[in-house]
Gaussian input, Z-matrix of N, CA and C with variables (Angstrom, degrees):
# hf/3-21g

backbone

0 1
 N
 C     1     B1
 C     2     B2     1     A1
 N     3     B3     2     A2     1     D1
 C     4     B4     3     A3     2     D2
 C     5     B5     4     A4     3     D3
 N     6     B6     5     A5     4     D4
 C     7     B7     6     A6     5     D5
 C     8     B8     7     A7     6     D6
 N     9     B9     8     A8     7     D7
 C    10    B10     9     A9     8     D8
 C    11    B11    10    A10     9     D9
 N    12    B12    11    A11    10    D10
 C    13    B13    12    A12    11    D11
 C    14    B14    13    A13    12    D12
 N    15    B15    14    A14    13    D13
 C    16    B16    15    A15    14    D14
 C    17    B17    16    A16    15    D15
 N    18    B18    17    A17    16    D16
 C    19    B19    18    A18    17    D17
 C    20    B20    19    A19    18    D18
 N    21    B21    20    A20    19    D19
 C    22    B22    21    A21    20    D20
 C    23    B23    22    A22    21    D21
 N    24    B24    23    A23    22    D22
 C    25    B25    24    A24    23    D23
 C    26    B26    25    A25    24    D24
 N    27    B27    26    A26    25    D25
 C    28    B28    27    A27    26    D26
 C    29    B29    28    A28    27    D27
 N    30    B30    29    A29    28    D28
 C    31    B31    30    A30    29    D29
 C    32    B32    31    A31    30    D30
 N    33    B33    32    A32    31    D31
 C    34    B34    33    A33    32    D32
 C    35    B35    34    A34    33    D33
 N    36    B36    35    A35    34    D34
 C    37    B37    36    A36    35    D35
 C    38    B38    37    A37    36    D36
 N    39    B39    38    A38    37    D37
 C    40    B40    39    A39    38    D38
 C    41    B41    40    A40    39    D39
 N    42    B42    41    A41    40    D40
 C    43    B43    42    A42    41    D41
 C    44    B44    43    A43    42    D42
 N    45    B45    44    A44    43    D43
 C    46    B46    45    A45    44    D44
 C    47    B47    46    A46    45    D45
 N    48    B48    47    A47    46    D46
 C    49    B49    48    A48    47    D47
 C    50    B50    49    A49    48    D48
 N    51    B51    50    A50    49    D49
 C    52    B52    51    A51    50    D50
 C    53    B53    52    A52    51    D51
 N    54    B54    53    A53    52    D52
 C    55    B55    54    A54    53    D53
 C    56    B56    55    A55    54    D54
 N    57    B57    56    A56    55    D55
 C    58    B58    57    A57    56    D56
 C    59    B59    58    A58    57    D57
 N    60    B60    59    A59    58    D58
 C    61    B61    60    A60    59    D59
 C    62    B62    61    A61    60    D60
 N    63    B63    62    A62    61    D61
 C    64    B64    63    A63    62    D62
 C    65    B65    64    A64    63    D63
 N    66    B66    65    A65    64    D64
 C    67    B67    66    A66    65    D65
 C    68    B68    67    A67    66    D66
 N    69    B69    68    A68    67    D67
 C    70    B70    69    A69    68    D68
 C    71    B71    70    A70    69    D69
 N    72    B72    71    A71    70    D70
 C    73    B73    72    A72    71    D71
 C    74    B74    73    A73    72    D72
 N    75    B75    74    A74    73    D73
 C    76    B76    75    A75    74    D74
 C    77    B77    76    A76    75    D75
 N    78    B78    77    A77    76    D76
 C    79    B79    78    A78    77    D77
 C    80    B80    79    A79    78    D78
 N    81    B81    80    A80    79    D79
 C    82    B82    81    A81    80    D80
 C    83    B83    82    A82    81    D81
 N    84    B84    83    A83    82    D82
 C    85    B85    84    A84    83    D83
 C    86    B86    85    A85    84    D84
 N    87    B87    86    A86    85    D85
 C    88    B88    87    A87    86    D86
 C    89    B89    88    A88    87    D87
 N    90    B90    89    A89    88    D88
 C    91    B91    90    A90    89    D89
 C    92    B92    91    A91    90    D90
 N    93    B93    92    A92    91    D91
 C    94    B94    93    A93    92    D92
 C    95    B95    94    A94    93    D93
 N    96    B96    95    A95    94    D94
 C    97    B97    96    A96    95    D95
 C    98    B98    97    A97    96    D96
 N    99    B99    98    A98    97    D97
 C   100   B100    99    A99    98    D98
 C   101   B101   100   A100    99    D99
 N   102   B102   101   A101   100   D100
 C   103   B103   102   A102   101   D101
 C   104   B104   103   A103   102   D102
 N   105   B105   104   A104   103   D103
 C   106   B106   105   A105   104   D104
 C   107   B107   106   A106   105   D105
 N   108   B108   107   A107   106   D106
 C   109   B109   108   A108   107   D107
 C   110   B110   109   A109   108   D108
 N   111   B111   110   A110   109   D109
 C   112   B112   111   A111   110   D110
 C   113   B113   112   A112   111   D111
 N   114   B114   113   A113   112   D112
 C   115   B115   114   A114   113   D113
 C   116   B116   115   A115   114   D114
 N   117   B117   116   A116   115   D115
 C   118   B118   117   A117   116   D116
 C   119   B119   118   A118   117   D117
 N   120   B120   119   A119   118   D118
 C   121   B121   120   A120   119   D119
 C   122   B122   121   A121   120   D120
 N   123   B123   122   A122   121   D121
 C   124   B124   123   A123   122   D122
 C   125   B125   124   A124   123   D123
 N   126   B126   125   A125   124   D124
 C   127   B127   126   A126   125   D125
 C   128   B128   127   A127   126   D126
 N   129   B129   128   A128   127   D127
 C   130   B130   129   A129   128   D128
 C   131   B131   130   A130   129   D129
 N   132   B132   131   A131   130   D130
 C   133   B133   132   A132   131   D131
 C   134   B134   133   A133   132   D132
 N   135   B135   134   A134   133   D133
 C   136   B136   135   A135   134   D134
 C   137   B137   136   A136   135   D135
 N   138   B138   137   A137   136   D136
 C   139   B139   138   A138   137   D137
 C   140   B140   139   A139   138   D138
 N   141   B141   140   A140   139   D139
 C   142   B142   141   A141   140   D140
 C   143   B143   142   A142   141   D141
 N   144   B144   143   A143   142   D142
 C   145   B145   144   A144   143   D143
 C   146   B146   145   A145   144   D144
 N   147   B147   146   A146   145   D145
 C   148   B148   147   A147   146   D146
 C   149   B149   148   A148   147   D147
 N   150   B150   149   A149   148   D148
 C   151   B151   150   A150   149   D149
 C   152   B152   151   A151   150   D150
 N   153   B153   152   A152   151   D151
 C   154   B154   153   A153   152   D152
 C   155   B155   154   A154   153   D153
 N   156   B156   155   A155   154   D154
 C   157   B157   156   A156   155   D155
 C   158   B158   157   A157   156   D156
 N   159   B159   158   A158   157   D157
 C   160   B160   159   A159   158   D158
 C   161   B161   160   A160   159   D159
 N   162   B162   161   A161   160   D160
 C   163   B163   162   A162   161   D161
 C   164   B164   163   A163   162   D162
 N   165   B165   164   A164   163   D163
 C   166   B166   165   A165   164   D164
 C   167   B167   166   A166   165   D165
 N   168   B168   167   A167   166   D166
 C   169   B169   168   A168   167   D167
 C   170   B170   169   A169   168   D168
 N   171   B171   170   A170   169   D169
 C   172   B172   171   A171   170   D170
 C   173   B173   172   A172   171   D171
 N   174   B174   173   A173   172   D172
 C   175   B175   174   A174   173   D173
 C   176   B176   175   A175   174   D174
 N   177   B177   176   A176   175   D175
 C   178   B178   177   A177   176   D176
 C   179   B179   178   A178   177   D177
 N   180   B180   179   A179   178   D178
 C   181   B181   180   A180   179   D179
 C   182   B182   181   A181   180   D180
 N   183   B183   182   A182   181   D181
 C   184   B184   183   A183   182   D182
 C   185   B185   184   A184   183   D183
 N   186   B186   185   A185   184   D184
 C   187   B187   186   A186   185   D185
 C   188   B188   187   A187   186   D186
 N   189   B189   188   A188   187   D187
 C   190   B190   189   A189   188   D188
 C   191   B191   190   A190   189   D189
 N   192   B192   191   A191   190   D190
 C   193   B193   192   A192   191   D191
 C   194   B194   193   A193   192   D192

   B1=1.4596
   B2=1.5191
   B3=1.3191
   B4=1.4614
   B5=1.5210
   B6=1.3273
   B7=1.4623
   B8=1.5170
   B9=1.3264
   B10=1.4565
   B11=1.5284
   B12=1.3232
   B13=1.4622
   B14=1.5204
   B15=1.3296
   B16=1.4581
   B17=1.5258
   B18=1.3268
   B19=1.4599
   B20=1.5248
   B21=1.3108
   B22=1.4532
   B23=1.5269
   B24=1.3371
   B25=1.4599
   B26=1.5232
   B27=1.3329
   B28=1.4620
   B29=1.5248
   B30=1.3436
   B31=1.4764
   B32=1.5297
   B33=1.3384
   B34=1.4657
   B35=1.5233
   B36=1.3240
   B37=1.4666
   B38=1.5195
   B39=1.3345
   B40=1.4556
   B41=1.5277
   B42=1.3335
   B43=1.4673
   B44=1.5262
   B45=1.3400
   B46=1.4631
   B47=1.5224
   B48=1.3165
   B49=1.4605
   B50=1.5187
   B51=1.3266
   B52=1.4600
   B53=1.5245
   B54=1.3299
   B55=1.4615
   B56=1.5250
   B57=1.3063
   B58=1.4581
   B59=1.5249
   B60=1.3358
   B61=1.4620
   B62=1.5214
   B63=1.3275
   B64=1.4648
   B65=1.5253
   B66=1.3356
   B67=1.4633
   B68=1.5227
   B69=1.3299
   B70=1.4640
   B71=1.5213
   B72=1.3254
   B73=1.4630
   B74=1.5276
   B75=1.3311
   B76=1.4653
   B77=1.5244
   B78=1.3397
   B79=1.4601
   B80=1.5220
   B81=1.3397
   B82=1.4645
   B83=1.5272
   B84=1.3329
   B85=1.4653
   B86=1.5271
   B87=1.3317
   B88=1.4592
   B89=1.5252
   B90=1.3522
   B91=1.4616
   B92=1.5209
   B93=1.3402
   B94=1.4584
   B95=1.5265
   B96=1.3430
   B97=1.4673
   B98=1.5154
   B99=1.3255
   B100=1.4588
   B101=1.5265
   B102=1.3528
   B103=1.4648
   B104=1.5205
   B105=1.3265
   B106=1.4674
   B107=1.5239
   B108=1.3253
   B109=1.4639
   B110=1.5284
   B111=1.3516
   B112=1.4618
   B113=1.5253
   B114=1.3357
   B115=1.4618
   B116=1.5228
   B117=1.3249
   B118=1.4577
   B119=1.5306
   B120=1.3278
   B121=1.4591
   B122=1.5223
   B123=1.3418
   B124=1.4633
   B125=1.5293
   B126=1.3309
   B127=1.4584
   B128=1.5241
   B129=1.3353
   B130=1.4618
   B131=1.5256
   B132=1.3285
   B133=1.4672
   B134=1.5272
   B135=1.3241
   B136=1.4615
   B137=1.5186
   B138=1.3477
   B139=1.4587
   B140=1.5073
   B141=1.3315
   B142=1.4599
   B143=1.5139
   B144=1.3120
   B145=1.4600
   B146=1.5153
   B147=1.3388
   B148=1.4604
   B149=1.5247
   B150=1.3381
   B151=1.4693
   B152=1.5216
   B153=1.3223
   B154=1.4602
   B155=1.5266
   B156=1.3342
   B157=1.4654
   B158=1.5255
   B159=1.3120
   B160=1.4563
   B161=1.5143
   B162=1.3310
   B163=1.4530
   B164=1.5167
   B165=1.3179
   B166=1.4620
   B167=1.5192
   B168=1.3099
   B169=1.4583
   B170=1.5222
   B171=1.3342
   B172=1.4579
   B173=1.5277
   B174=1.3209
   B175=1.4640
   B176=1.5244
   B177=1.3476
   B178=1.4603
   B179=1.5220
   B180=1.3159
   B181=1.4619
   B182=1.5069
   B183=1.3351
   B184=1.4568
   B185=1.5193
   B186=1.3159
   B187=1.4692
   B188=1.5145
   B189=1.3105
   B190=1.4625
   B191=1.5201
   B192=1.3240
   B193=1.4756
   B194=1.5166
   A1=108.75
   A2=115.89
   A3=120.49
   A4=108.10
   A5=115.32
   A6=120.82
   A7=108.29
   A8=116.12
   A9=120.27
   A10=108.78
   A11=115.20
   A12=120.58
   A13=108.44
   A14=116.40
   A15=121.00
   A16=108.61
   A17=115.56
   A18=120.71
   A19=108.32
   A20=115.88
   A21=121.13
   A22=109.46
   A23=116.09
   A24=121.48
   A25=109.19
   A26=116.34
   A27=119.31
   A28=108.36
   A29=117.51
   A30=119.31
   A31=112.35
   A32=116.95
   A33=119.44
   A34=110.75
   A35=116.62
   A36=119.62
   A37=110.57
   A38=115.85
   A39=119.92
   A40=110.20
   A41=116.95
   A42=121.03
   A43=110.76
   A44=115.93
   A45=119.63
   A46=111.11
   A47=115.87
   A48=119.24
   A49=112.06
   A50=117.02
   A51=118.52
   A52=111.41
   A53=117.34
   A54=119.04
   A55=110.24
   A56=116.01
   A57=120.18
   A58=107.00
   A59=116.66
   A60=119.78
   A61=112.23
   A62=117.24
   A63=119.47
   A64=110.43
   A65=115.56
   A66=120.05
   A67=109.89
   A68=116.15
   A69=120.27
   A70=110.49
   A71=115.79
   A72=120.14
   A73=110.77
   A74=116.68
   A75=119.82
   A76=110.83
   A77=116.28
   A78=120.21
   A79=110.85
   A80=116.24
   A81=119.65
   A82=110.60
   A83=116.79
   A84=120.08
   A85=110.82
   A86=116.01
   A87=119.96
   A88=110.45
   A89=115.93
   A90=118.98
   A91=110.72
   A92=116.11
   A93=120.50
   A94=111.01
   A95=116.13
   A96=119.00
   A97=112.02
   A98=116.61
   A99=119.45
   A100=110.06
   A101=115.50
   A102=119.17
   A103=111.45
   A104=117.20
   A105=119.79
   A106=109.85
   A107=116.55
   A108=118.84
   A109=110.61
   A110=116.97
   A111=119.04
   A112=110.72
   A113=116.77
   A114=119.59
   A115=110.92
   A116=117.12
   A117=120.14
   A118=110.32
   A119=116.91
   A120=119.56
   A121=110.44
   A122=117.04
   A123=119.94
   A124=110.37
   A125=117.30
   A126=121.02
   A127=112.29
   A128=116.77
   A129=120.39
   A130=110.48
   A131=117.41
   A132=119.69
   A133=111.62
   A134=116.54
   A135=120.76
   A136=111.95
   A137=116.93
   A138=119.47
   A139=110.45
   A140=115.49
   A141=121.33
   A142=114.31
   A143=115.42
   A144=123.06
   A145=108.78
   A146=115.82
   A147=120.05
   A148=108.15
   A149=117.57
   A150=120.14
   A151=111.72
   A152=115.68
   A153=120.59
   A154=108.54
   A155=117.56
   A156=119.65
   A157=109.87
   A158=116.13
   A159=120.01
   A160=113.05
   A161=117.12
   A162=118.82
   A163=108.95
   A164=115.38
   A165=119.41
   A166=109.77
   A167=116.52
   A168=119.89
   A169=108.15
   A170=114.47
   A171=117.98
   A172=108.38
   A173=116.48
   A174=119.68
   A175=112.95
   A176=117.23
   A177=118.56
   A178=111.55
   A179=117.79
   A180=121.15
   A181=113.81
   A182=116.25
   A183=121.54
   A184=113.58
   A185=114.89
   A186=118.31
   A187=110.89
   A188=116.85
   A189=120.76
   A190=108.62
   A191=115.04
   A192=119.53
   A193=109.68
   D1=131.57
   D2=177.67
   D3=-109.46
   D4=128.74
   D5=-178.54
   D6=-117.60
   D7=121.93
   D8=-179.89
   D9=-110.29
   D10=129.24
   D11=-179.58
   D12=-124.25
   D13=128.63
   D14=176.59
   D15=-114.26
   D16=136.05
   D17=177.48
   D18=-106.90
   D19=128.83
   D20=-175.63
   D21=-105.48
   D22=88.47
   D23=179.43
   D24=-124.84
   D25=134.81
   D26=172.76
   D27=-76.64
   D28=159.64
   D29=177.07
   D30=-54.70
   D31=-38.35
   D32=179.50
   D33=-66.22
   D34=-42.94
   D35=177.90
   D36=-61.31
   D37=-41.90
   D38=-179.55
   D39=-62.37
   D40=-43.77
   D41=178.95
   D42=-61.13
   D43=-46.91
   D44=-179.37
   D45=-62.91
   D46=-41.82
   D47=-176.01
   D48=-71.24
   D49=-37.01
   D50=-177.64
   D51=-71.11
   D52=-16.05
   D53=174.76
   D54=-70.03
   D55=-17.69
   D56=176.75
   D57=-135.31
   D58=93.77
   D59=-172.13
   D60=-62.96
   D61=-26.08
   D62=178.08
   D63=-65.03
   D64=-43.89
   D65=178.15
   D66=-64.63
   D67=-41.97
   D68=178.82
   D69=-59.24
   D70=-47.86
   D71=-177.57
   D72=-62.02
   D73=-44.04
   D74=179.52
   D75=-63.40
   D76=-40.62
   D77=-179.51
   D78=-65.98
   D79=-42.02
   D80=178.51
   D81=-64.70
   D82=-40.76
   D83=177.96
   D84=-61.77
   D85=-43.96
   D86=-179.53
   D87=-60.96
   D88=-47.51
   D89=-179.06
   D90=-64.69
   D91=-41.64
   D92=-178.30
   D93=-62.44
   D94=-52.12
   D95=-176.07
   D96=-69.87
   D97=-29.74
   D98=175.33
   D99=-61.71
   D100=-46.30
   D101=-179.18
   D102=-71.25
   D103=-38.36
   D104=178.42
   D105=-60.79
   D106=-47.17
   D107=-176.77
   D108=-65.90
   D109=-36.91
   D110=177.72
   D111=-63.30
   D112=-43.89
   D113=-179.17
   D114=-69.46
   D115=-36.98
   D116=178.47
   D117=-63.70
   D118=-40.77
   D119=-179.38
   D120=-65.00
   D121=-34.85
   D122=178.04
   D123=-66.44
   D124=-36.34
   D125=-175.40
   D126=-87.61
   D127=-27.43
   D128=-174.30
   D129=-71.35
   D130=130.12
   D131=176.19
   D132=-64.41
   D133=-22.55
   D134=-179.44
   D135=-91.97
   D136=-13.76
   D137=-172.84
   D138=57.09
   D139=45.21
   D140=-170.63
   D141=-65.65
   D142=169.32
   D143=178.35
   D144=-97.93
   D145=121.89
   D146=179.72
   D147=-112.44
   D148=109.33
   D149=-175.61
   D150=-70.01
   D151=150.63
   D152=174.64
   D153=-73.14
   D154=151.47
   D155=175.72
   D156=-57.81
   D157=141.87
   D158=177.11
   D159=92.19
   D160=-16.63
   D161=176.50
   D162=-84.76
   D163=161.00
   D164=175.84
   D165=-62.75
   D166=122.85
   D167=174.42
   D168=-90.62
   D169=79.02
   D170=-179.38
   D171=-89.04
   D172=-157.01
   D173=-173.78
   D174=-65.39
   D175=-16.36
   D176=178.10
   D177=-77.45
   D178=-13.61
   D179=-168.96
   D180=-71.96
   D181=108.42
   D182=171.42
   D183=69.24
   D184=157.60
   D185=177.51
   D186=-71.42
   D187=139.78
   D188=178.96
   D189=-117.55
   D190=133.51
   D191=178.33
   D192=-86.77

C-alpha cells in the first residue's frame, strides 16, 4: 500500500510554525492523520471511524473484528 500525504503550508505559515516546533509537530500530525483517516475510509469496506491521536478511543474507535 502506498500512502501519499501532502502538506499545504504557505512560506509564511511554515516560518511561523517552525518558530515553535511543538505547534509545527501538532499541525503536521493533525494534517497527516486527517488525510490518513480520509484515505482509510475510502479504502475500508466498512467506512470505519478512525479517531485522531489524543482523542478518546472509545467504542467508536476503528473497525473491530
